[in-house]
N, C-alpha and C positions, 0 to 999 in steps of 0.2 A: 184196194183200198184198204179192205177188212186188218189188212196187216197191219199199213199205218194208224189206223184208228187202234188198235190193240198195243201197239208199242206206243201211241202217244198218251193211254190210258195206263199203262207201265209206269211209263217217266212219270205222269198226275199223281200215282199214289205214291211213287216213292219220295217226292218233293213234300206233301203232305204228311208221310211217315218221318220226313225228316224235321217237318213242323215240330210234330208231335214230340221228340224225341229229344230235341233243342232245349223245349220247354221243362220237359222230368230233368234233361240234365242241369239245368239252369236251378231249377229249386232242387235237384239233392246235392250240387257242389253248394250250394251257400249253406246248406244245411251242415256234410262234412266237412267243409273248410269253416265252420264258423264265422260266416260271413254277415254283413249286416243288411246287404240285401242280395237280389236276386242279378248273378251279371247276365251279360250278351253273351251267347253262347252261337257258334255256329260249328257243322257238325262237316267238315269236307268228306270227300270221295265219293264216287259213284261208281255200282247204284249202292245207294245206302241201304238197302232191305238186306243186302248179301253180308255185309258188317254186324245190321243187326241181329239178323239169324245166328252168325257165327260169335255174338259178344264181343266183336272186336271189332274197333273205333281206329281207324290210322290215325286222323288229325282231328281235333277239338280245339277250335279258336276259344279265347275267352277274352272279353274286354273288361278290364272293370274300371271303377268310379271311386273318388274318395270315399263318398257315401259308402260304397257298396262294402270298401276295406274296411270301414270304421276308420280311418284315419285322416287327419286336417286337411283341406280345401289344398290344392294344388298337387296333390297325388294321384298318380296313376298308373293300371299296370297291364298290361297286353301278353298274354301268354299262350303257349301254344303246346296242346296237352298230345303227345305221339305216344300209339300203344296202349289206348283204354282199354281195359276188359272188364263190361259189365254184361252178366248173362243178363239177352232178352226176358227169360223170365219175371225176374228179378224189376226191368225197368217198366215191365207192362204191369207187376203189382203193387209199384210205389213203395219198395222194400231194399233202399241201397245202402249198406250200412258201410261198403267197401269198394274202394274203386282204386283196384291198381293201374298205376301209371308207368310207361317203360320210362319215358322220356319228357322233362319239361323244361323246356326255354322259352326265354321274353323280355322284356324290358319293363322296368318300373323309371316313372318318372316323377320326380320331386321339383316343383317349381321352383324358382329365384325366389318369389313373393313369400313361398313357405319355408324357405331355410331362412330369407331374410325376418321375416317373425320369427323364428328362433334366436337370432341374435336381437331383437328389440331394437328400441328406438328407430332413429330414419334411416336405418342400413336400407342399401339396393344392393343388388349384386347383377355380375352379366358376365358373360364370356368373354372373356381374353388369350386369344390364343387357346393354349392346352391346360389354362389354367384359369381364375376366376379374377372380375379387379370388384373391390368389395371397398364402398364409401359410406360414413358412417361419422355422426355428430357421437362425440362422448364428453362427459363432465369429469374430471380429474382435478383435487387438490386446487379447486377452484378455478382452475381454467374450463373452457370450453371448447374444444379439439373439434374439427372437422379434420375428419382422417379419410384419406383413402392410401389402398394396398390392394398388392396383386397375391393372389394366395394358389397355394396347390389344392386339389381333391383327390384323395384317396380311399381307400376303404381299410378298414381293420375289424374284420370278422362282418361281424351285422350292423356298422356303426360305419356313418359317413361323417369322413373328418375332412375340414378345409382348415388347412393351416397357413397362416400368413408369411410371407417370406419376408417382404419390405414393408412399410409403411410411413408415408409424409405426409405433411400437411397440406390441406387441400387449399392451396391457392393464399396462404397465411403463412407467416413466420410463427415454427411449434417449437419449443427446445425439445431438443435431441431426446433430453433425458424423460421426457414427456412422450414423446412418440414411444421410445423404448418400452417405459414403462405400462401403454396402453395397446400396445400391438397384439397382446393376448388379449384381449375383450375381443376384439375380432376374428378368432378363433371359435370351429367351433366341432363338435361331435354330437351326432344325430342318430342315433338309432333308427333303423330301419326295420320296419315288422311287417313281414309278406305271410300271405295264408299259402296252404300247400308244400309245406318244408321247403320251403327255397331258399337257395343259398344267396349270395352275393358273389359276382365271378368278375364283373369289371365297371368302371365309371368313367364317364366322358362326358365334360361341360357340353351341351349343344345350347339352340340359339334360345328355346322358353326355358329350360331348366337343367337339370343333373339328370344324365341318363344311366340307368344302373342297371346291367345286365342280371339276370337272373337264371338259377338252374337247377333242378333234382333231375336225379337217377335214380330208378327201381323204388319208386315211392309208393305209400298207400295212401289216399287219402280217406280219413276213417271219420266218422261220427265224432265231433269234441265231447 
């Protein structure tokens, strides 16, 4: 019975320590990455105290909202930090200026509402196969044109690119020369700004928005 109680106390102490560390890590990440708010942090691995004493955390999961990122509504990010190295003494003293990380992987989501706002007007976007379907009403040369288009989505460095492949009048007869003229109005280049020195690696249309895979290797999170 005594052994069971001791083990239970050890587990409880470990979980309490995790909660304290997660709060500390959240505060420090907000400062070192220049975030507008403290993210949700989950430190994985058991026992935690062994990681804390060693100053190396196997896996830290971070969930970021648009407000925390300081980005427009409709932006979210979920990232996993692996091999986070922070001395226990620095954590206890609240003096963490640099956070070396072996690897960061994750996904940033840009909602279709956010991207539609960038195009303006009454634009709507939705997934269609591996691409996007875009609808928008535009005014050009005295005509009000309801357009529908199919476009591709790709990355150009840190820029998300929506490129219209073909556009047609949505349920109305529209002169071909006008459709060709306004197709470029449905194209979009949107710069994605993310913390932690992340780079964009892949983009995929999803149900509620465009998912962008992000990654970083051997990076150091430092005070801004």
